[in-house]
C-alpha positions, -999 to +999 in steps of 0.1 A: -364-542+021-338-527-002-302-532+009-279-502+011-248-524+008-236-531-027-211-557-039-190-565-069-174-597-082-139-603-095-129-635-112-092-642-114-080-668-139-047-683-130-025-710-145-042-740-127-075-726-114-100-698-114-114-680-084-142-656-077-144-631-049-175-612-037-165-578-024-182-552-003-178-521-024-179-497+006-151-514+025-131-535+001-137-566+023-139-599+006-170-615+021-168-648+002-145-666-023-146-698-042-120-717-063-125-741-092-095-762-104-095-765-142-109-798-152-083-804-179-054-785-162-024-775-182-019-797-212+018-799-219+023-834-230-010-846-245-044-833-257-075-848-242-077-873-271-042-885-265-025-865-293+011-860-282+025-824-279+060-813-287+086-798-263+077-765-246+040-766-254+014-754-229-023-755-238-056-753-219-093-760-226-115-728-229-144-748-215-126-749-182-129-711-180-167-711-184-169-738-157-152-714-134-180-689-139-207-716-136-192-729-103-176-701-084-201-672-087-232-692-076-210-705-047-201-671-033-238-660-036-250-691-019-224-689+009-233-653+018-270-652+010-265-619-007-292-610-032-282-609-068-298-574-071-271-561-048-242-572-070-236-541-092-206-551-112-183-579-125-149-580-141-122-606-148-084-608-150-063-634-167-028-647-173-013-633-205-006-638-233-031-666-232-047-667-266-070-687-288-083-689-323-120-683-327-146-684-356-169-656-367-194-665-339-166-663-313-165-701-308-130-716-301-118-738-330-109-765-305-147-770-298-151-785-333-151-822-333-129-825-364-102-802-348-100-818-313-068-836-323-051-806-339-029-789-313-028-754-329-067-753-327-064-751-289-058-722-265-021-714-260-013-707-223+010-678-214+039-702-208+036-719-242+073-715-253+073-735-284+071-703-305+107-694-296+119-698-332+092-674-344+101-650-316+138-652-327+128-644-363+106-615-352+134-600-331+159-604-359+138-588-385+126-560-362+163-553-354+174-553-390+146-530-400+153-506-370+117-510-357+114-485-329+087-505-311+114-531-301+130-508-275+096-505-257+098-542-249+133-543-236+149-551-270+133-585-274+098-599-279+091-630-259+078-663-273+050-659-246+034-631-266+007-629-292+025-624-325+051-652-321+023-676-312+003-665-343+034-669-364+039-705-351+003-714-361+009-699-395+042-718-400+030-752-386-007-753-392-016-728-420-050-744-424-058-734-388-046-698-395-069-697-425-099-711-406-094-685-377-116-655-379-099-638-350-071-644-326-081-632-292-068-630-256-086-654-233-094-625-209-112-607-238-129-639-249-144-647-215-156-611-212-172-614-246-189-645-235-203-626-205-217-597-223-216-605-261-194-575-267-159-579-281-140-551-265-102-558-264-084-543-235-055-519-238-034-538-212-030-571-232-029-552-265-001-529-253+020-554-234+014-586-254+004-576-290+028-547-298+000-520-298+008-484-288-017-458-277-005-432-302+011-453-329-011-483-330+003-517-342+036-520-361+033-513-399+019-536-425+054-536-440+068-551-408+043-578-407+048-585-444+086-588-437+078-615-411+057-634-437+038-621-467+007-638-454+008-616-423+007-583-441-030-577-431-029-595-398-042-567-378-072-559-401-080-596-408-073-615-376-070-590-347-087-556-341-078-519-341-106-512-316-088-511-282-106-500-250-090-484-219-092-500-185-119-488-162-146-487-188-177-508-191-175-536-216-212-543-216-239-559-195-244-595-185-266-614-210-297-634-200-278-667-207-248-658-186-270-644-158-288-677-156-255-696-155-240-674-128-270-665-107-266-628-113-290-602-126-292-597-164-278-563-172-251-564-144-222-541-155-192-560-169-158-542-169-132-542-196-110-572-190-075-570-175-043-590-168-038-607-134-007-588-125-017-554-137-051-555-121-035-561-087-018-526-085-049-506-072-058-535-050-028-527-028-035-490-029-008-480-054-018-449-072+016-432-078+050-437-093+080-453-077+063-483-061+068-517-076+043-545-070+056-581-072+028-606-080+044-638-068+029-671-080+040-699-102+059-671-120+064-635-109+052-603-126+065-569-115+045-538-122+057-503-117+041-469-125+061-441-141+055-406-152+073-408-186+082-434-212+117-446-209+136-476-224+146-503-199+167-533-212+148-565-208+115-551-196+083-568-208+069-535-219+059-500-212+023-490-220+006-456-215-025-461-194-017-498-194-022-501-156-036-469-143-049-439-162-024-411-166+007-432-159+031-453-179+029-488-167+061-508-167+062-546-166+090-571-159+090-605-144+105-639-137+093-670-155+098-695-126+092-689-089+065-710-073+070-736-101+107-736-090+099-748-055+071-772-066+096-789-090+120-794-061+096-810-037+080-832-064+112-844-081+141-841-057+133-849-021+142-882-004+116-901+015+130-892+050+122-855+044+085-862+039+085-885+069+100-857+091+075-832+078+047-857+087+060-862+122+060-824+128+025-821+114+032-795+088+032-794+050+064-801+031+069-765+020+065-753+055+089-779+069+116-770+044+111-733+051+114-739+089+146-759+084+160-733+059+152-704+081+177-717+107+205-712+083+226-680+083+232-661+050+259-680+031+258-710+054+246-735+027+276-727+004+252-727-025+241-702-052+216-708-080+203-693-112+165-690-113+161-700-149+142-734-146+116-720-170+138-696-189+145-659-181+117-633-187+136-603-174+161-589-181+176-614-206+143-624-223+155-658-232+134-690-227+163-712-238+182-706-206+180-733-179+185-736-142+217-742-123+229-748-087+266-743-078+283-755-047+266-788-040+287-814-020+281-848-005+269-831+027+244-807+011+209-811+026+175-806+009+166-776+029+198-759+019+190-763-017+154-751-010+168-719+005+193-714-024+164-716-049+145-690-029+176-668-028+180-672-065+146-657-072+155-628-049+187-622-068+168-622-101+144-597-086+173-574-076+187-577-111+154-563-124+153-535-099+189-524-107+182-524-144+152-501-139+171-477-117+200-476-141+175-466-168+164-436-146+132-451-131+134-450-093+119-477-072+114-465-036+091-491-022+083-528-028+049-544-025+040-581-028+009-601-033+001-637-040-001-668-018+037-671-014+039-636+000+014-645+027+027-680+035+065-677+034+078-651+058+114-663+053+112-657+016+098-621+021+126-613+045+152-626+021+137-604-006+139-574+017+175-582+026+187-589-010+170-557-024+176-536+007+141-523+006+111-526+029+083-547+015+046-542+022+022-572+017-013-570+003-040-573+029-059-597+006-048-632-003-067-628-035-053-595-047-059-599-085-094-610-079-100-580-056-085-557-082-109-572-108-138-566-085-127-530-081-128-525-118-162-541-118-173-515-093-159-487-115-178-502-145-210-500-125-204-463-118-211-441-089-248-438-096-252-476-091-232-475-058-198-481-074-170-456-081-163-430-108-126-439-112-102-466-102-083-441-081-115-435-061-119-472-056-083-477-046-086-452-018-113-473-002-109-508-014-071-512-017-052-522+014-019-537+027-011-555+060+003-537+090+033-561+089+062-546+069+094-566+062+124-544+070+160-552+057+183-566+084+217-548+080+240-578+086+220-599+061+221-570+036+259-570+038+262-607+034+238-609+005+257-581-014+286-605-016+264-634-028+246-611-053+280-601-068+286-638-075+251-643-089+257-614-113+289-630-126+271-663-133+241-644-147+262-626-173+285-656-180+257-680-189+231-655-199+248-630-221+265-653-246+299-659-231+291-696-226+259-709-243+263-744-228+227-743-215+214-738-250+236-764-265+225-790-239+188-781-245+193-784-283+210-818-279+182-830-257+156-820-283+175-837-311+179-870-291+142-870-280+131-864-316+153-892-329+140-915-302+104-906-310+109-912-347+126-946-340+097-956-317+072-946-344 
């Protein structure tokens, strides 16, 4: 008997793991999901063979991404008993810029035995910040030359993006640069593995590789000014063929069908970025609504009707999120990582013992204790720069700070101050957009933290003085990817003609809305004023003590390492 129900699969690649969701195309309901932790995790100190990495490195193993497909997709099919013939589409999303060097056959260089101990042959994760000197050089030269593209990225290009990472490879491992046939985003590479079609998506090209829909990449003259060897970078090592979101990349190959348990020929959508793909999954199809994707870091996505320049934004790309709109991106480099650092490195034993007595996890225990505090009661204020600042300062060399600690300060008070710091950072982003003439009327949130931490979401509503709607799905990016998979399949196969059509049916938010509490709003206005003073004092050059300390740390560590060697 032929089933009338059709399904699509979305695979979301995060920082620590990948997850697949199997979605009912007619309702948007996630009927099954499966998660695979990366076997090798984030490599920020050593390669698998023991090769030591330098400061601010963050690498991953491309093999882990294939294992996600091999493990999670068969798992969701097995759990539900749904026939592979009824799965009409598949698409993926990824962190970005997460990039790797590949050969002519599309094989990662790090797969070669002779290159397994060469760090630059490996995949660079989005939070690889060791290319900051190259980013600084790029920004300086672009500014000196008056390159107009710089303004579209808030005035600075981040070390997290494609070109600085390529520059670092060229500077530090020119032999790897020469051996590389193409540098490619991981999201495009995995899609290419699925369907043997290299179709680079407009989202990563626009936000992370300086590509513009009308103007293309920056000129050869600019790349030559960076380094004479980069003059033909685009033609030799990238690609001018960029494809819009919502299109079909290709069809699942026999090999990948066998690996995943799906049908050969299943439609594969153009790849996407984890944050951007989530927008239609919460039903956003118009301007003025910002989505906060809250995880280890936070990415903010906003639709606009015209291209405007916003200081410190990560980028503005026409059709970069939804067709017909300008997609704006901003974000914070440290949110979930912020809280994880605190519980792993700073808590005394008695706090864990108390949490165990109450039968809850450590984060929940700290949240419950912190929620009993009134606004301002802790006497603390913090800067949310434990992993640098993504927006609006675009500076990875900034570091964290907590002000107001005394001998009576308790762990849950610090925990709340760290949460409040991320809310202040969010409000700084919102204010900057609105000052640039881009209104933000509503806030939406997705990601595990938005589901689990009600106190945090209420603080965000109070600090920003805006209501916040929460995604109905705990796996919003994966759902968004599945939606694009349904669009790639097309209406005739049981999917959708456009992502707007899919969003009307499959995109949803919870009934619960976080409404600002007036007395909290008033108190947080006072604290936010103090945050802004600290933000500008330490972040805009008046006192670069954070950078000086970081530089001294690097010098001492290098000296110690050389002495040990």
